C-alpha positions in Angstrom: -4.4 6.0 11.0 -0.8 5.3 9.8 1.8 7.5 11.8 4.6 9.1 9.6 6.7 12.2 9.3 4.1 13.8 6.6 1.1 13.1 8.9 -0.7 16.3 9.6 -0.9 17.3 13.2 -4.1 18.8 12.9 -5.4 15.2 11.8 -3.7 13.3 14.5 -5.5 15.6 17.3 -8.6 15.4 15.5 -8.7 11.6 15.8 -6.8 11.5 19.2 -7.9 14.5 21.2 -6.1 13.2 24.3 -2.7 13.7 22.4 -2.7 17.4 22.9 -2.4 16.9 26.8 0.5 14.2 26.3 2.4 16.4 23.7 2.3 19.6 26.2 3.4 16.9 28.6 6.4 15.9 26.3 8.1 19.2 25.7 7.2 22.8 26.8 7.3 23.8 23.2 3.9 22.3 22.6 2.3 24.7 24.9 1.9 26.7 21.3 -1.2 24.2 20.8 -3.3 26.4 23.2 -2.3 29.7 21.3 -5.7 29.9 18.9 -3.2 32.3 16.5 -0.2 29.9 16.2 -3.0 26.8 15.7 -4.7 28.6 12.6 -1.2 29.5 11.3 1.6 27.2 12.3 -1.1 24.4 13.1 -2.5 24.0 10.0 0.1 22.6 8.2 2.4 21.1 10.6 3.5 17.6 10.3 4.7 15.4 12.9 8.3 15.8 11.2 8.2 19.5 12.1 6.6 18.6 15.3 9.5 16.2 16.0 12.3 19.0 15.5 9.9 21.4 17.6 9.9 19.1 20.3 13.9 18.3 20.4 13.3 14.8 19.4 14.2 11.9 16.7 11.3 11.2 14.4 11.3 7.4 15.0 11.3 8.1 18.8 8.6 10.7 18.7 6.5 8.4 16.2 6.9 5.8 18.6 5.9 7.7 21.9 2.7 8.9 20.2 2.3 5.3 19.3 2.4 4.0 22.7 0.5 6.7 24.0 -2.4 6.0 21.6 -2.0 2.3 22.6 -2.1 3.0 26.4 -5.2 5.1 26.1 -7.0 3.3 23.1 -5.8 -0.3 23.7 -4.4 -0.4 20.1 -1.6 0.6 18.3 -1.5 2.4 15.4 1.0 1.5 12.3 4.0 3.6 11.8 5.8 4.3 8.7 9.3 2.3 9.2 8.1 -0.1 11.7 8.4 -3.4 9.3 7.9 -1.6 6.0 9.6 1.1 4.1 7.3 4.3 2.9 8.0 6.5 0.0 8.7 10.2 0.9 6.6 12.7 0.1 9.7 15.2 -0.6 11.2 12.6 -3.1 7.8 12.3 -4.8 8.0 15.8 -5.1 11.2 15.9 -6.1 10.2 13.5 -8.7 7.4 15.5 -10.1 9.9 18.6 -10.7 13.0 16.3 -12.3 10.3 15.0 -14.8 9.1 18.8 -15.1 12.3 20.0 -15.9 13.0 17.3 -18.4 9.7 17.6 -20.3 8.0 20.8 -19.2 4.6 18.9 -19.9 2.5 20.7 -17.2 -0.4 18.6 -18.1 1.0 15.0 -17.7 2.6 16.3 -14.5 -0.5 17.3 -13.1 -2.2 14.0 -14.0 0.2 11.7 -12.7 0.2 13.3 -9.4 -2.9 14.6 -9.1 -3.8 12.3 -5.9 -0.6 13.0 -4.3 -0.7 17.2 -4.7 -4.1 17.5 -3.2 -2.5 17.5 0.3 0.7 19.4 -0.7 1.6 22.0 2.2 3.0 25.2 0.7 6.0 25.2 2.6 6.8 21.2 1.2 7.2 23.3 -2.3 10.1 25.6 -0.8 11.7 22.9 1.1 11.5 20.5 -2.1 13.2 23.0 -4.0 16.1 23.9 -1.9 16.5 20.1 -1.8 16.9 19.8 -5.7 19.4 22.8 -5.4 21.4 21.2 -3.0 21.6 18.1 -5.2 22.9 20.2 -8.1 19.8 21.7 -10.0 21.4 25.2 -11.0 19.5 28.1 -9.2 18.8 29.4 -12.4 17.1 26.4 -13.8 14.9 26.5 -10.4 14.1 30.2 -11.4 13.3 29.5 -14.9 10.5 27.0 -14.0 9.3 28.1 -11.0 6.3 29.6 -12.1 5.6 26.3 -14.0 6.2 24.7 -10.4 3.2 26.6 -9.1 1.2 25.9 -11.9 1.7 21.7 -11.0 0.9 22.4 -7.7 -1.9 25.3 -8.2 -4.9 22.8 -7.2 -3.3 22.3 -3.9 -2.1 25.7 -3.5 -5.3 27.4 -4.1 -6.9 26.1 -0.9 -3.7 26.9 1.4 -3.6 30.7 1.3 -2.2 32.6 4.4 -4.9 32.7 7.5 -5.9 36.1 9.0 -3.0 37.4 11.2 -3.0 40.5 13.4 -2.6 44.1 12.2 0.8 45.1 12.4 2.2 41.5 12.0 5.1 41.4 9.0 3.4 39.4 7.0 -0.2 41.4 7.8 1.6 44.5 6.4 3.1 42.9 3.5 -0.3 41.5 2.3 -1.8 45.0 2.6 0.9 46.1 0.1 -0.2 43.0 -2.0 -3.4 44.2 -2.4 -2.3 48.0 -3.5 -0.3 46.2 -6.1 -2.7 43.9 -7.5 -5.0 47.2 -7.9 -2.1 48.9 -10.0 -1.4 45.8 -11.9 -5.0 45.7 -12.8 -5.2 49.0 -13.8 -2.1 48.3 -15.9 -3.6 45.3 -18.0 -6.7 47.6 -18.6 -4.8 49.9 -20.6 -5.5 49.1 -24.4 -2.8 51.4 -25.9 -0.2 53.1 -23.8 0.7 55.5 -26.7 -2.9 57.2 -26.1 -2.7 57.5 -22.0 0.7 58.3 -21.7 0.1 60.5 -18.6 -1.8 57.5 -17.1 0.8 55.0 -17.9 3.5 57.1 -16.5 1.7 57.7 -13.4 0.9 53.9 -12.8 4.4 52.9 -13.5 5.9 55.5 -11.1 3.2 54.0 -8.5 4.2 50.6 -9.4 7.8 51.5 -8.3 7.0 51.7 -4.9 7.0 47.7 -4.9 10.8 48.0 -4.7 10.5 48.8 -0.7 8.2 45.6 -0.2 10.9 43.4 -2.2 13.7 45.1 -0.1 12.1 44.1 3.0 11.6 40.5 2.1 15.3 40.6 1.2 16.7 42.2 3.9 14.4 41.4 6.9 12.5 38.0 6.0 15.1 36.3 4.0 17.9 36.5 6.8 15.9 35.0 9.4 14.7 32.1 7.0 18.2 31.7 6.3 18.7 30.9 10.2 16.2 27.8 9.7 18.2 26.5 6.7 16.0 27.9 4.2 18.1 29.9 1.7 17.7 28.2 -2.2 13.7 29.5 -2.4 14.5 32.8 -1.2 17.4 33.1 -3.9 15.2 32.2 -6.5 12.5 34.5 -5.4 15.2 37.5 -5.3 16.3 36.8 -8.9 12.6 37.2 -9.6 12.5 40.5 -7.7 15.5 41.6 -10.2 13.6 40.5 -13.3 10.4 42.6 -12.2 12.4 45.9 -11.2 14.1 45.3 -14.7 10.8 45.0 -16.5 9.5 48.0 -14.4 12.4 50.1 -15.3 12.1 49.1 -19.3 8.6 49.9 -19.3 9.2 53.6 -18.0 11.6 54.3 -20.4 9.7 53.1 -23.1 6.9 55.0 -22.0 8.8 57.8 -21.9 9.8 57.3 -25.3 6.2 56.2 -26.6 7.3 53.1 -27.3 5.4 50.9 -24.7 3.3 48.5 -26.0 -0.1 47.0 -24.2 1.7 43.6 -24.3 4.5 44.6 -22.6 2.1 46.2 -19.7 0.3 42.9 -19.4 3.6 40.8 -18.9 4.6 43.1 -16.1 1.5 43.2 -14.8 1.3 39.5 -15.0 4.7 39.0 -13.2 3.6 41.1 -10.2 0.4 39.1 -9.8 2.5 35.9 -9.8 4.9 37.2 -7.4 2.0 38.2 -4.9 0.5 34.5 -5.7 3.9 32.7 -4.7 4.1 35.0 -1.6 0.7 34.3 -0.2 0.6 30.7 -1.3 4.0 29.5 -0.8 6.7 32.0 1.1 4.4 33.3 3.6 2.8 29.8 4.8 6.4 28.3 4.9 7.6 31.3 6.8 4.7 30.9 9.2 5.1 27.0 9.6 9.2 27.8 10.3 9.7 30.8 12.3 8.8 31.6 16.0 7.3 34.7 17.4 10.8 35.7 18.5 11.6 35.3 14.8 8.9 37.6 13.5 10.4 40.1 16.0 13.6 40.2 14.2 11.7 40.5 10.9 9.6 43.6 12.4 12.4 45.2 14.0 14.1 46.6 10.7 11.0 47.4 8.7 10.8 51.3 9.7 14.3 51.9 8.6 13.8 50.3 4.6 10.0 51.8 4.8 6.7 50.4 3.3 5.6 50.5 0.2 2.5 53.0 -0.8 3.0 54.7 2.8 1.0 51.5 4.2 3.1 51.3 7.5 1.4 48.8 10.1 -1.8 49.8 11.3 -0.8 49.4 14.9 2.3 48.2 16.7 3.0 44.4 17.1 5.2 42.7 19.1 6.0 39.2 19.7 3.9 37.4 22.5 5.5 37.7 25.8 8.3 39.9 24.8 9.1 43.6 24.7 10.5 45.3 22.0 12.0 43.8 19.4 16.2 42.6 20.1 18.5 45.5 19.0 20.7 44.5 16.8 23.3 47.4 17.0 24.0 48.0 20.8 25.9 50.8 22.2 28.4 50.2 24.5 28.7 52.4 27.3 32.6 53.3 28.6 35.8 54.7 26.8 37.6 52.5 23.9 41.5 53.0 23.5 42.2 53.5 20.0 45.9 53.9 18.1 45.8 57.8 18.4 43.3 58.5 21.4 40.2 57.3 22.8 36.2 57.3 22.0 33.2 56.4 23.4 30.9 53.8 21.3 28.3 56.9 21.1 31.1 59.1 19.9 32.4 56.7 17.3 28.9 55.8 16.1 28.0 59.4 15.7 31.4 60.1 13.5 30.7 57.2 11.5 27.4 58.1 10.9 28.1 61.7 10.0 30.8 60.5 7.6 29.7 61.6 3.9 30.2 58.0 2.6 28.2 54.9 3.3 30.4 52.0 5.1 29.9 48.1 5.7 32.4 46.0 7.3 32.4 42.1 6.9 34.9 40.2 8.8 37.1 37.2 7.8 34.5 34.8 7.9 32.3 36.9 5.5 30.0 37.9 7.8 28.4 41.1 8.1 29.3 43.0 11.1 28.5 46.7 10.5 27.0 49.1 8.6 26.7 52.9 8.9 23.5 53.8 9.2 23.6 57.3 7.7 20.4 59.6 7.1 20.3 59.0 3.6 22.1 55.6 2.4 22.8 55.1 -1.2 22.3 51.2 -1.0 19.7 50.2 1.5 20.6 48.5 4.8 18.5 47.2 7.7 19.5 45.3 11.0 18.6 42.4 9.1 21.9 42.1 7.5 24.1 41.9 10.5 25.2 38.4 11.0 24.2 37.4 7.5 26.7 36.1 4.9 27.6 38.8 2.6 27.3 36.3 -0.2 23.4 36.3 0.5 23.2 40.0 0.6 23.5 40.4 -3.2 21.6 39.4 -5.9 22.3 36.1 -7.4 24.0 37.7 -10.3 26.6 39.9 -8.2 27.7 36.9 -5.8 30.3 35.4 -8.3 31.7 39.0 -8.2 31.7 39.2 -4.6 33.1 36.1 -4.2 36.1 36.9 -6.4 36.8 39.8 -4.6 37.0 38.3 -1.3 39.1 35.1 -2.7 41.8 37.8 -3.9 41.5 39.9 -0.5 42.1 36.5 1.3 44.9 35.1 -1.0 46.9 38.7 -0.3 46.9 39.3 -4.1 44.7 42.2 -4.1 44.0 44.8 -1.9 41.2 47.0 -3.6 38.4 46.8 -5.8 37.1 49.8 -7.6 33.6 50.5 -9.5 31.5 53.4 -10.2 27.9 53.5 -12.0 25.1 55.7 -12.6 21.9 55.6 -11.0 18.8 57.8 -10.5 20.5 60.9 -11.9 23.8 60.3 -9.8 27.6 59.3 -10.0 28.2 56.8 -7.8 31.7 55.5 -6.5 32.1 52.3 -5.0 35.1 51.0 -3.2 36.2 47.5 -1.5 39.1 47.7 0.8 40.8 44.4 2.4 41.6 45.3 6.1 44.6 43.5 7.5 46.0 43.5 11.1 49.6 44.6 11.8 50.9 41.3 11.0 49.2 41.6 7.7 46.3 38.5 8.6 43.4 39.4 6.4 40.6 40.8 9.2 37.9 41.6 6.7 36.5 43.7 3.8 35.4 47.7 4.4 32.9 49.1 1.4 32.7 52.7 0.9 30.1 54.0 -1.4 29.9 57.7 -2.1 27.8 59.9 -4.3 30.6 61.9 -6.1 28.4 63.9 -8.4 28.9 67.2 -7.0 32.4 66.4 -6.5 32.7 65.5 -10.4 31.4 69.2 -11.1 33.9 71.3 -9.1 36.0 73.5 -11.0 38.4 76.0 -10.5 39.2 77.2 -6.5 37.2 78.1 -3.6 39.7 79.2 -0.9 37.5 81.5 1.1 34.2 80.5 3.5 31.2 81.3 1.5 28.4 81.3 3.9 27.6 84.6 3.8 26.8 84.9 0.0 
């Protein structure tokens, strides 16, 4: 066996079982090798490159230590990539696949050329490769355009690498339960031969499918932020953009159905997009996340799920907590004691109560573009969850909106603008959205305050009301 960055940990331990004890002694983090659940998930795809990161060691030193221990126990030192001969990087080869694919879009040629390589590709490697390509300048829109083709190239490998079993209540377990319902609804839509002859049935199914938005919102607001802390942002942005495409397809389909203009081809295309997203989640996103995130990280993902809600009422079947911990960390800790303000003093509890009783939604971003606060009102206009706290505000918006966000912040920081204002109509409501530059007494920019309000009833006011009308 040749030891290298892409050598699978499971293959290494199968060849040299005594290394398990050595690794546990090498770094306490390797005690996870004794955890059956982690071994079935992370251990299935972990490479020595990933293991080196886990053990806090430089990869060359880690490989050398393993080779030395094997030599000590067996009398023969295995070959190590980089010792005397350069080895091609799997990631670079994968990136080469995609560069060729983007140049020609010849899926058959790419599959044939790299058939031997892709049979051992771990799902998370695709996400890592796509992020690397985006860092090198490949536009996010281009990655999104061909992301389904990427999956097709790797599908022979990925079909064997779906997510293994997880305990009930784990965030991925819940997401996969929702996927099974999404697949059932999509299959029912595909089976409709002529939507114009089954308008009631189509409307009902499209209404049920709309629940998938909660599924996507939990990914966007809970899972993606934690992945960003591991340096994985590119694949999340691409997937978010595809979420938005599905949302638009669904919205247009519901309008067309109401006008009796919906065709079977449009229904099948929508259903195919839903099926594709399920496949990408369970063969790429979830295995990649299980490879990268710790138990504590999954606790953070779980912490805000209830605030967003669950599609089709499929709440976790039982509570789940990270191994060896209590409840997930609280994101919005309340501080006891009185806080002196310019015109009085309030406790943290009183400030929190006041902010959550205002008839507006508030969000505050500091001067570093980090989300520090949102008002957890009973019925927020736009969903928020604790997963956004500490996240860069640019990553809290769909890719198509980021340019506007950055322009507003740039003008606020430059001092050329103090407000930005929008109004939209959504779900029968007239919404007023305002952004305010927050400056200290010296005029220094300290952040941005977002204020959103449903002004439907306010716009409808007429005449005057000078007397209390409670008794009417």
